[in-house]
SELO-408653 format. One record per residue (C-alpha): residue number from 0; x, y, z. Coordinates in steps of 0.1 Angstrom, whole numbers, plus 5000, padded with zeros to 4 digits. Each point is the difference from the previous one (the first is absolute). Example, Ala and Ser with C-alpha at 12.3 -4.5 7.8 and 13.67 -1.06 7.14 Angstrom:
BEGIN
<0, <5123, 4955, 5078>>
<1, <5014, 5034, 4993>>
END
This chain:
BEGIN
<0, <4809, 4781, 5305>>
<1, <4993, 5025, 4972>>
<2, <5035, 4996, 4986>>
<3, <4995, 4962, 4999>>
<4, <4967, 5004, 4982>>
<5, <5015, 5023, 4975>>
<6, <5028, 4976, 4994>>
<7, <4975, 4972, 4994>>
<8, <4981, 5021, 4975>>
<9, <5031, 5009, 4980>>
<10, <5012, 4963, 4999>>
<11, <4965, 4988, 4989>>
<12, <5001, 5022, 4968>>
<13, <5003, 4975, 4971>>
<14, <5020, 5003, 4967>>
<15, <4969, 5007, 4979>>
<16, <4990, 5031, 5020>>
<17, <4975, 5009, 5028>>
<18, <4963, 4998, 5002>>
<19, <4980, 5026, 4980>>
<20, <5005, 5034, 5017>>
<21, <5007, 5036, 4992>>
<22, <5036, 4991, 4994>>
<23, <4990, 4982, 4968>>
<24, <4988, 5032, 4984>>
<25, <5015, 5034, 4995>>
<26, <4972, 5021, 5014>>
<27, <5012, 5030, 5019>>
<28, <5033, 5011, 4985>>
<29, <4985, 5030, 4983>>
<30, <4993, 5027, 5026>>
<31, <5002, 5037, 4996>>
<32, <5000, 5028, 5026>>
<33, <4968, 5015, 4985>>
<34, <4979, 4975, 5019>>
<35, <5013, 5012, 5034>>
<36, <5010, 5037, 4997>>
<37, <4995, 5031, 4980>>
<38, <5036, 4998, 4986>>
<39, <4998, 4991, 4963>>
<40, <5025, 4977, 4982>>
<41, <5019, 5020, 4974>>
<42, <4991, 4990, 4964>>
<43, <5022, 5023, 4980>>
<44, <5022, 4984, 4975>>
<45, <5033, 5014, 5014>>
<46, <5003, 4985, 5034>>
<47, <5034, 5016, 5006>>
<48, <4985, 5034, 4998>>
<49, <4973, 4989, 5025>>
<50, <5028, 4987, 5023>>
<51, <5019, 5033, 4998>>
<52, <4968, 5019, 5008>>
<53, <4995, 4981, 5032>>
<54, <5037, 5005, 5010>>
<55, <4998, 5037, 4994>>
<56, <4967, 5002, 5020>>
<57, <5017, 4982, 5029>>
<58, <5030, 5024, 4999>>
<59, <4977, 5030, 4998>>
<60, <4978, 4988, 5029>>
<61, <5030, 4994, 5023>>
<62, <5013, 5035, 4992>>
<63, <4965, 5015, 5006>>
<64, <4995, 4979, 5032>>
<65, <4967, 4987, 4986>>
<66, <4996, 4965, 5016>>
<67, <4966, 4993, 4984>>
<68, <5012, 5007, 4965>>
<69, <5032, 4980, 5007>>
<70, <4980, 4970, 5012>>
<71, <4977, 5002, 4969>>
<72, <5031, 5001, 4977>>
<73, <5014, 4969, 5018>>
<74, <4967, 4982, 4993>>
<75, <5002, 5010, 4964>>
<76, <5036, 4988, 4997>>
<77, <4990, 4968, 5017>>
<78, <4973, 4995, 4973>>
<79, <5027, 5007, 4973>>
<80, <5023, 4974, 5015>>
<81, <4972, 4974, 5003>>
<82, <4992, 5003, 4963>>
<83, <5035, 5005, 4986>>
<84, <5027, 4985, 5022>>
<85, <4996, 4977, 5031>>
<86, <4977, 4999, 5030>>
<87, <5027, 5004, 5026>>
<88, <5006, 5035, 4988>>
<89, <4963, 5008, 5001>>
<90, <4997, 4987, 5036>>
<91, <5029, 5022, 5011>>
<92, <4983, 5032, 4988>>
<93, <4967, 4989, 5015>>
<94, <5016, 4996, 5034>>
<95, <5014, 5035, 4997>>
<96, <4966, 5014, 4993>>
<97, <4985, 4980, 5029>>
<98, <5027, 5015, 5024>>
<99, <4990, 5035, 4989>>
<100, <4962, 4994, 5004>>
<101, <5006, 4986, 5035>>
<102, <5021, 5030, 5010>>
<103, <4974, 5024, 4986>>
<104, <4970, 4982, 5014>>
<105, <4983, 4996, 4966>>
<106, <4979, 4970, 5008>>
<107, <4981, 4996, 4967>>
<108, <5031, 5003, 4978>>
<109, <5018, 4976, 5023>>
<110, <4972, 4974, 4997>>
<111, <4999, 5003, 4962>>
<112, <5038, 4995, 4999>>
<113, <4998, 4969, 5022>>
<114, <4976, 4985, 4974>>
<115, <5025, 5008, 4972>>
<116, <5027, 4983, 5021>>
<117, <4978, 4970, 5005>>
<118, <4997, 4996, 4962>>
<119, <5037, 5001, 4994>>
<120, <5008, 4975, 5029>>
<121, <4973, 4978, 4986>>
<122, <5016, 5000, 4965>>
<123, <5033, 4989, 5017>>
<124, <4981, 4972, 5019>>
<125, <5009, 5017, 5033>>
<126, <4966, 4993, 5014>>
<127, <5009, 5005, 5036>>
<128, <5011, 5036, 4993>>
<129, <4971, 5005, 4977>>
<130, <4976, 4989, 5028>>
<131, <5016, 5024, 5024>>
<132, <4996, 5029, 4975>>
<133, <4963, 4993, 4993>>
<134, <4990, 4996, 5036>>
<135, <5019, 5032, 5009>>
<136, <4979, 5018, 4973>>
<137, <4968, 4984, 5013>>
<138, <5007, 5011, 5035>>
<139, <5005, 5036, 4988>>
<140, <4968, 5000, 4978>>
<141, <4979, 4986, 5029>>
<142, <5013, 5028, 5023>>
<143, <4990, 5025, 4973>>
<144, <4967, 4982, 4994>>
<145, <5008, 5001, 4963>>
<146, <4977, 4974, 4984>>
<147, <5016, 5003, 4965>>
<148, <5035, 4992, 5015>>
<149, <4986, 4972, 5022>>
<150, <4984, 4984, 4969>>
<151, <5033, 5002, 4981>>
<152, <5018, 4983, 5029>>
<153, <4974, 4972, 5000>>
<154, <5007, 4995, 4963>>
<155, <5037, 4999, 5006>>
<156, <4995, 4975, 5029>>
<157, <4980, 4978, 4977>>
<158, <5029, 5001, 4976>>
<159, <5024, 4989, 5027>>
<160, <4977, 4971, 5010>>
<161, <5000, 4990, 4963>>
<162, <5038, 4996, 5001>>
<163, <4997, 4982, 5033>>
<164, <4977, 4974, 4983>>
<165, <4972, 5011, 5024>>
<166, <4975, 5007, 4973>>
<167, <4968, 4999, 5020>>
<168, <5013, 5027, 5024>>
<169, <5014, 5020, 4971>>
<170, <4965, 4999, 4983>>
<171, <4984, 5010, 5033>>
<172, <5021, 5032, 5003>>
<173, <4994, 5009, 4963>>
<174, <4962, 4997, 5006>>
<175, <5003, 5023, 5031>>
<176, <5019, 5025, 4978>>
<177, <4973, 4998, 4972>>
<178, <4972, 5006, 5025>>
<179, <5016, 5033, 5011>>
<180, <5009, 5010, 4965>>
<181, <4966, 4994, 4985>>
<182, <4984, 5019, 5028>>
<183, <5022, 5030, 4995>>
<184, <5005, 4999, 4962>>
<185, <5037, 4994, 5001>>
<186, <4999, 4987, 4964>>
<187, <5037, 4997, 4991>>
<188, <5008, 4983, 5033>>
<189, <4970, 4978, 4995>>
<190, <5014, 4987, 4967>>
<191, <5032, 4989, 5017>>
<192, <4981, 4983, 5028>>
<193, <4980, 4979, 4975>>
<194, <5032, 4990, 4983>>
<195, <5015, 4988, 5033>>
<196, <4968, 4982, 5009>>
<197, <5000, 4982, 4966>>
<198, <5037, 4990, 5006>>
<199, <4991, 4984, 5034>>
<200, <4969, 4983, 4986>>
<201, <5021, 4984, 4972>>
<202, <5015, 4977, 5026>>
<203, <4968, 4994, 5019>>
<204, <4987, 4978, 4972>>
<205, <4974, 5026, 4989>>
<206, <5014, 5008, 4965>>
<207, <4968, 5014, 4985>>
<208, <4995, 5024, 5029>>
<209, <5036, 5010, 4998>>
<210, <4996, 5007, 4963>>
<211, <4969, 5020, 5006>>
<212, <5017, 5023, 5026>>
<213, <5031, 5004, 4978>>
<214, <4978, 5011, 4971>>
<215, <4983, 5024, 5024>>
<216, <5034, 5015, 5008>>
<217, <5008, 5003, 4963>>
<218, <4967, 5017, 4993>>
<219, <5006, 5024, 5029>>
<220, <5034, 5011, 4988>>
<221, <4987, 5005, 4964>>
<222, <4972, 5021, 5014>>
<223, <5025, 5022, 5018>>
<224, <5021, 5003, 4968>>
<225, <5029, 4982, 5015>>
<226, <5018, 4980, 4973>>
<227, <5035, 4996, 5014>>
<228, <5016, 4978, 5027>>
<229, <4969, 4994, 5022>>
<230, <4980, 4988, 4971>>
<231, <5029, 4979, 4987>>
<232, <5003, 4983, 5034>>
<233, <4963, 4990, 4996>>
<234, <5007, 4985, 4966>>
<235, <5028, 4980, 5015>>
<236, <4978, 4989, 5028>>
<237, <4972, 4990, 4976>>
<238, <5025, 4981, 4980>>
<239, <5008, 4980, 5032>>
<240, <4963, 4991, 5004>>
<241, <4997, 4989, 4964>>
<242, <5031, 4979, 5004>>
<243, <4985, 4980, 5028>>
<244, <4967, 4998, 4981>>
<245, <5022, 4984, 4973>>
<246, <4989, 5026, 4975>>
<247, <5036, 5005, 4989>>
<248, <4994, 5021, 4969>>
<249, <4981, 5026, 5020>>
<250, <5027, 4999, 5027>>
<251, <5028, 5007, 4975>>
<252, <4980, 5027, 4984>>
<253, <4997, 5018, 5034>>
<254, <5036, 4995, 5008>>
<255, <5010, 5015, 4967>>
<256, <4977, 5030, 5007>>
<257, <5019, 5005, 5033>>
<258, <5034, 4995, 4984>>
<259, <4995, 5024, 4971>>
<260, <4984, 5026, 5023>>
<261, <5030, 4998, 5023>>
<262, <5025, 5004, 4971>>
<263, <4980, 5029, 4987>>
<264, <5003, 5020, 5033>>
<265, <5037, 4991, 5002>>
<266, <4999, 4980, 5033>>
<267, <5020, 4969, 4993>>
<268, <4997, 4984, 5034>>
<269, <4962, 4999, 4995>>
<270, <5005, 4976, 4971>>
<271, <5011, 4973, 5024>>
<272, <4965, 4987, 5010>>
<273, <4987, 4995, 4965>>
<274, <5033, 4986, 4988>>
<275, <5002, 4974, 5028>>
<276, <4963, 4991, 4997>>
<277, <5002, 4994, 4962>>
<278, <5029, 4976, 5007>>
<279, <4978, 4983, 5027>>
<280, <4972, 4996, 4975>>
<281, <5023, 4983, 4975>>
<282, <5013, 4978, 5029>>
<283, <4965, 4989, 5009>>
<284, <4994, 4992, 4963>>
<285, <5032, 4979, 4999>>
<286, <5017, 5023, 4975>>
<287, <5032, 5001, 5020>>
<288, <5023, 5014, 4973>>
<289, <4977, 5029, 4995>>
<290, <4995, 5007, 5037>>
<291, <5038, 5001, 5008>>
<292, <5010, 5034, 4986>>
<293, <4970, 5017, 5016>>
<294, <5009, 4988, 5035>>
<295, <5037, 5007, 4995>>
<296, <4992, 5035, 4989>>
<297, <4978, 5006, 5030>>
<298, <5028, 4988, 5023>>
<299, <5025, 5024, 4984>>
<300, <4977, 5030, 5005>>
<301, <4992, 4991, 5036>>
<302, <5036, 4997, 5009>>
<303, <5010, 5032, 4983>>
<304, <4972, 5021, 5015>>
<305, <4999, 4984, 5035>>
<306, <4963, 4991, 4996>>
<307, <5006, 4965, 5012>>
<308, <4969, 4988, 5018>>
<309, <4990, 4975, 4973>>
<310, <5036, 4991, 4991>>
<311, <5000, 4966, 5018>>
<312, <4969, 4989, 4981>>
<313, <5017, 5007, 4967>>
<314, <5030, 4980, 5011>>
<315, <4976, 4971, 5006>>
<316, <4984, 5004, 4966>>
<317, <5034, 5001, 4982>>
<318, <5012, 4970, 5020>>
<319, <4969, 4980, 4989>>
<320, <5004, 5012, 4964>>
<321, <5037, 4989, 4998>>
<322, <4991, 4967, 5016>>
<323, <4973, 4993, 4973>>
<324, <5025, 5011, 4973>>
<325, <5025, 4975, 5013>>
<326, <5025, 5026, 5012>>
<327, <5005, 4986, 5035>>
<328, <5030, 5021, 5009>>
<329, <4982, 5033, 4995>>
<330, <4969, 4984, 5016>>
<331, <5020, 4992, 5031>>
<332, <5016, 5035, 5001>>
<333, <4967, 5018, 4998>>
<334, <4984, 4976, 5025>>
<335, <5026, 5009, 5025>>
<336, <4993, 5037, 4994>>
<337, <4963, 4993, 5004>>
<338, <5005, 4981, 5033>>
<339, <5020, 5029, 5014>>
<340, <4975, 5026, 4988>>
<341, <4970, 4980, 5012>>
<342, <5017, 4996, 5034>>
<343, <5005, 5038, 5002>>
<344, <4963, 5005, 4990>>
<345, <4988, 4978, 5028>>
<346, <5022, 5018, 5024>>
<347, <4986, 5034, 4990>>
<348, <4964, 4986, 5003>>
<349, <5007, 4988, 5035>>
<350, <5016, 5034, 5009>>
<351, <4970, 5018, 4985>>
<352, <4975, 4978, 5021>>
<353, <5020, 5006, 5032>>
<354, <5009, 5037, 4994>>
<355, <4997, 5022, 5030>>
<356, <4978, 5025, 4982>>
<357, <4975, 4974, 4990>>
<358, <4999, 4985, 5034>>
<359, <4995, 5034, 5016>>
<360, <4971, 5008, 4977>>
<361, <4983, 4967, 5004>>
<362, <5003, 4999, 5037>>
<363, <4986, 5035, 5002>>
<364, <4968, 4987, 4984>>
<365, <4996, 4970, 5023>>
<366, <4996, 4992, 5036>>
<367, <5024, 4972, 5010>>
<368, <4992, 4979, 5030>>
<369, <5036, 4998, 5014>>
<370, <4990, 4980, 5031>>
<371, <4985, 4972, 4979>>
<372, <5033, 4995, 4982>>
<373, <5023, 5000, 5030>>
<374, <5000, 4962, 5003>>
<375, <5007, 4996, 4963>>
<376, <5028, 5025, 5002>>
<377, <5016, 4983, 5030>>
<378, <4998, 4966, 4982>>
<379, <5017, 5014, 4969>>
<380, <5026, 5020, 5018>>
<381, <5024, 4971, 5005>>
<382, <4998, 4991, 4963>>
<383, <5004, 5037, 4990>>
<384, <5031, 5003, 5022>>
<385, <5016, 4971, 4982>>
<386, <4993, 5014, 4966>>
<387, <5011, 5035, 5012>>
<388, <5033, 4985, 5011>>
<389, <5005, 4982, 4967>>
<390, <4990, 5031, 4981>>
<391, <5024, 5021, 5020>>
<392, <5028, 4976, 4993>>
<393, <4992, 5000, 4963>>
<394, <4997, 5038, 5000>>
<395, <5034, 5004, 5016>>
<396, <5015, 4977, 4974>>
<397, <4983, 5018, 4972>>
<398, <5009, 5034, 5013>>
<399, <5036, 4989, 5003>>
<400, <5000, 4987, 4964>>
<401, <4983, 5032, 4988>>
<402, <5024, 5024, 5016>>
<403, <5030, 4979, 4988>>
<404, <4987, 5000, 4965>>
<405, <4992, 5037, 5002>>
<406, <5035, 5008, 5012>>
<407, <5015, 4979, 4972>>
<408, <4978, 5018, 4974>>
<409, <5009, 5034, 5014>>
<410, <5037, 4992, 4998>>
<411, <4996, 4987, 4964>>
<412, <4980, 5031, 4990>>
<413, <5027, 5023, 5016>>
<414, <5027, 4980, 4982>>
<415, <4981, 5002, 4967>>
<416, <4995, 5037, 5005>>
<417, <5037, 5005, 5007>>
<418, <5010, 4979, 4969>>
<419, <4976, 5021, 4979>>
<420, <5015, 5032, 5013>>
<421, <5036, 4987, 4994>>
<422, <4990, 4989, 4965>>
<423, <4986, 5034, 4993>>
<424, <5031, 5018, 5013>>
<425, <5023, 4976, 4980>>
<426, <4981, 5007, 4968>>
<427, <5002, 5037, 5007>>
<428, <5037, 4998, 5006>>
<429, <5005, 4979, 4969>>
<430, <4981, 5026, 4980>>
<431, <5021, 5028, 5015>>
<432, <5033, 4981, 4992>>
<433, <4988, 4994, 4964>>
<434, <4992, 5037, 4997>>
<435, <5035, 5009, 5013>>
<436, <5017, 4977, 4976>>
<437, <4979, 5013, 4972>>
<438, <5009, 5036, 5008>>
<439, <5037, 4991, 5004>>
<440, <4999, 4983, 4966>>
<441, <4983, 5031, 4985>>
<442, <5026, 5023, 5016>>
<443, <5028, 4979, 4986>>
<444, <4984, 5001, 4966>>
<445, <4999, 5038, 5003>>
<446, <5037, 5001, 5010>>
<447, <5008, 4978, 4970>>
<448, <4981, 5024, 4977>>
<449, <5018, 5030, 5015>>
<450, <5034, 4983, 4994>>
<451, <4989, 4992, 4965>>
<452, <4990, 5036, 4993>>
<453, <5033, 5013, 5015>>
<454, <5021, 4975, 4979>>
<455, <4983, 5013, 4969>>
<456, <5016, 5034, 5006>>
<457, <5035, 4985, 5003>>
<458, <5024, 4998, 4971>>
<459, <5029, 4983, 5018>>
<460, <4998, 4962, 4993>>
<461, <5015, 4990, 5033>>
<462, <4974, 5021, 5019>>
<463, <4972, 4986, 4979>>
<464, <5012, 4964, 5008>>
<465, <5001, 5009, 5037>>
<466, <4965, 5013, 4999>>
<467, <4988, 4969, 4981>>
<468, <5016, 4978, 5027>>
<469, <4982, 5020, 5027>>
<470, <4967, 4995, 4981>>
<471, <5005, 4963, 5000>>
<472, <5008, 4999, 5037>>
<473, <4969, 5020, 5009>>
<474, <4980, 4977, 4977>>
<475, <5014, 4969, 5018>>
<476, <4987, 5013, 5033>>
<477, <4967, 5011, 4985>>
<478, <4993, 4965, 4987>>
<479, <5004, 4986, 5035>>
<480, <4974, 5024, 5015>>
<481, <4977, 4992, 4970>>
<482, <5002, 4963, 5008>>
<483, <4993, 5007, 5037>>
<484, <4967, 5018, 4994>>
<485, <4989, 4977, 4972>>
<486, <5007, 4968, 5020>>
<487, <4982, 4983, 5028>>
<488, <5031, 4999, 5023>>
<489, <5010, 5035, 5011>>
<490, <5032, 4989, 5016>>
<491, <5018, 4981, 4973>>
<492, <5009, 5000, 4963>>
<493, <5000, 4970, 4976>>
<494, <5034, 5005, 4984>>
<495, <4997, 4980, 4967>>
<496, <4970, 5021, 4989>>
<497, <5019, 5032, 5012>>
<498, <5031, 4991, 4980>>
<499, <4979, 4995, 4969>>
<500, <4984, 5034, 5003>>
<501, <5033, 5016, 5009>>
<502, <5017, 4985, 4969>>
<503, <4971, 5011, 4977>>
<504, <5004, 5036, 5014>>
<505, <5038, 5001, 4994>>
<506, <4997, 4985, 4965>>
<507, <4975, 5026, 4992>>
<508, <5023, 5027, 5012>>
<509, <5028, 4988, 4976>>
<510, <4976, 4991, 4972>>
<511, <5015, 4965, 5001>>
<512, <4969, 4978, 5002>>
<513, <5005, 4984, 4965>>
<514, <5038, 4994, 5005>>
<515, <5005, 4989, 5036>>
<516, <4979, 4975, 5019>>
<517, <4999, 4999, 5038>>
<518, <4991, 4966, 5016>>
<519, <4993, 4992, 5037>>
<520, <5008, 4964, 5005>>
<521, <4988, 4997, 5036>>
<522, <4972, 4989, 5022>>
<523, <4976, 5024, 5016>>
<524, <5016, 5016, 5031>>
<525, <4985, 5026, 5023>>
<526, <5023, 5026, 5018>>
<527, <4991, 5028, 5024>>
<528, <5003, 5035, 4987>>
<529, <5032, 5009, 5019>>
<530, <5018, 4972, 4981>>
<531, <4982, 5003, 4967>>
<532, <5008, 5037, 4994>>
<533, <5039, 4996, 5003>>
<534, <4999, 4968, 4979>>
<535, <4978, 5017, 4974>>
<536, <5025, 5030, 4998>>
<537, <5029, 4975, 4996>>
<538, <4983, 4982, 4972>>
<539, <4990, 5033, 4983>>
<540, <5037, 5011, 5000>>
<541, <5012, 4967, 4985>>
<542, <4973, 5000, 4973>>
<543, <5009, 5036, 4992>>
<544, <5037, 4992, 4997>>
<545, <4993, 4969, 4979>>
<546, <4978, 5020, 4975>>
<547, <5026, 5028, 4998>>
<548, <5032, 4980, 4996>>
<549, <4993, 4962, 4994>>
<550, <4983, 5003, 4966>>
<551, <5018, 5027, 4979>>
<552, <4987, 5010, 4966>>
<553, <4965, 4987, 5007>>
<554, <5010, 4964, 5001>>
<555, <4975, 4975, 5013>>
<556, <5004, 4983, 5034>>
<557, <4985, 4985, 5031>>
<558, <5001, 5008, 5037>>
<559, <4991, 4975, 5027>>
<560, <4989, 5008, 5036>>
<561, <4997, 4974, 5027>>
<562, <4992, 5005, 5037>>
<563, <4997, 4971, 5024>>
<564, <5001, 4992, 5037>>
<565, <5024, 4974, 5013>>
<566, <4999, 4993, 5038>>
<567, <5000, 5035, 5015>>
<568, <5017, 5017, 4970>>
<569, <4988, 5018, 4969>>
<570, <5019, 4993, 4968>>
<571, <4997, 5025, 4971>>
<572, <5015, 4994, 4965>>
<573, <4998, 5023, 4970>>
<574, <5018, 4989, 4968>>
<575, <5001, 5012, 4964>>
<576, <5015, 4985, 4968>>
<577, <5014, 5033, 4989>>
<578, <5036, 5009, 4991>>
<579, <5012, 5002, 5036>>
<580, <5026, 5024, 5013>>
<581, <5030, 4983, 4985>>
<582, <4988, 5004, 4964>>
<583, <4979, 5031, 5003>>
<584, <5008, 5036, 5005>>
<585, <5005, 5009, 5037>>
<586, <4971, 5019, 5014>>
<587, <5004, 5037, 5002>>
<588, <4974, 5009, 5025>>
<589, <5003, 5018, 5033>>
<590, <5004, 4968, 5019>>
<591, <4969, 5009, 5022>>
<592, <4982, 4968, 4990>>
<593, <5028, 4978, 5012>>
<594, <5002, 5019, 5032>>
<595, <4963, 4997, 5005>>
<596, <5001, 4962, 4995>>
<597, <5028, 4997, 5026>>
<598, <4981, 5021, 5025>>
<599, <4968, 4982, 4996>>
<600, <5018, 4966, 5002>>
<601, <5016, 5010, 5033>>
<602, <4966, 5013, 5013>>
<603, <4986, 4965, 4995>>
<604, <5030, 4983, 5016>>
<605, <5010, 4985, 4967>>
<606, <5029, 4994, 4977>>
<607, <5003, 4997, 4962>>
<608, <5024, 4986, 4974>>
<609, <5002, 5011, 4964>>
<610, <5011, 4976, 4972>>
<611, <5007, 5009, 4963>>
<612, <4997, 4966, 4983>>
<613, <4979, 5000, 4968>>
<614, <4984, 5032, 5011>>
<615, <4996, 5014, 5035>>
<616, <4987, 4982, 5031>>
<617, <4996, 5016, 5035>>
<618, <4993, 4977, 5030>>
<619, <4986, 5014, 5033>>
<620, <4996, 4982, 5033>>
<621, <4980, 5018, 5028>>
<622, <5004, 4984, 5034>>
<623, <4973, 4991, 5025>>
<624, <4970, 5014, 4982>>
<625, <4965, 4986, 5004>>
<626, <4973, 5000, 4973>>
<627, <4967, 5018, 5008>>
END
């Protein structure tokens, strides 16, 4: 039956919003630990140093086996995370502190930490868990007969009733807290209770009384010299009262006081309430274009910090703003987000009302006449069984869907993690390969330089020419390794660009740049290194021979290089328009170059033909070679 009623409530929410309630004002987002415990929120400018200090304290406490100091450090780190990162991290460290206090039997510290935990759960709109925490604290304080703690719990319960839209009950608990605090002079706690009372009275239709109590809270904080977050929260709360009194200028002035104060103390998440409320004021005034950026900014901070209890209401405002501005697509998108968020909100309210801790506390205070309800229970049991059966069936379906989706997500995460690791390893291997090619190129350059130094000591012309030829061969291999580490593909060489660089190097060796031109009339073609090195040495030998013998007396000429792939074969052609062998003087070298060409051609499973018509042309065919 309760599920059915909840469904009816959700469906009945209209496009334009819900009736006036606490969800239509950002009232309680600002909350500091100072109100509930002796731990102070760090206010130093360098938050990283503060974080490191907490971490070092935790490490030292573990080594010294000092559980009390460790728990206090966990609470301090929780405060740091609340103000600088996300609430989930803060809650994690609070739970660690609670576990220590339970084990050590430190009841007072445990109760105080439960109240801090309540604040964080409340900021996340997890009201059922917040309720469990505050009633756990109240039970401990009552056992200790600690009136100060009991009063603080009453104030926190009043806050929970505020977010359950049970304002009369919330005000009643705040008044009970105030009675205890005024009797005992708990002034700082009293200021917070007046603020909570004013917030509940705002939605009981008693705006002037609400304003009076909020001003009382502000005066109390000023009297105590408190000018930071607790006072700023009061300014935000008073702005809400002025807003519903339609005194918009005063409302915006108070919101700006809150916003500037929060920025000054460096706590960005506490700028959410005034930012959202300024947008709401402009929305109420019909100034939609001016309202939009404020509400969007509030949504952005809420999602980033995890302080999401008012997120759904801002979705509602933004949806209404887009609708009024004629942007119906965005209006629909944000309305869907609002519907989902509001549904979740109603669910948490229901859970909070039915939480086991709340029921246990309330039933402990009342005498229930069980016999008088037996007939009613028997009458409702058949209906309950029906709903239980339907709910169980639905639960089984939901659990099945949940575990299926969770397994899929786990597999996706594992795959993504594996892909990330493989990418990292691939990048590392690529870097290592590039470094290897770079070093090989440098070593070849060193070999070339050593050959050059050695040839400078020689006087025999034939020896000098042999040394020069060796330099060019080393250079041809060095260019390949240079191309490999400079390129993006570590397994292949682009041959046209390689031939151009090789030709420039050989021309430079013979000082023939102005007399002989080397052209590469070919398409871009990639070869693997095992193929590119032998072909590069072959072309180097042919270019060297052409420059030595084809253009005697410094005559001008041209050399053409082509390399192409036809079917599964590679075809290489090197031609020059020099004098040729028939008309020129026969070469008087060692013959090593010709032998090298033959050996390299055989290595590549190739054949070649040399023609001496209008110069010299050499044709090569390399069988069954694949491009890279």
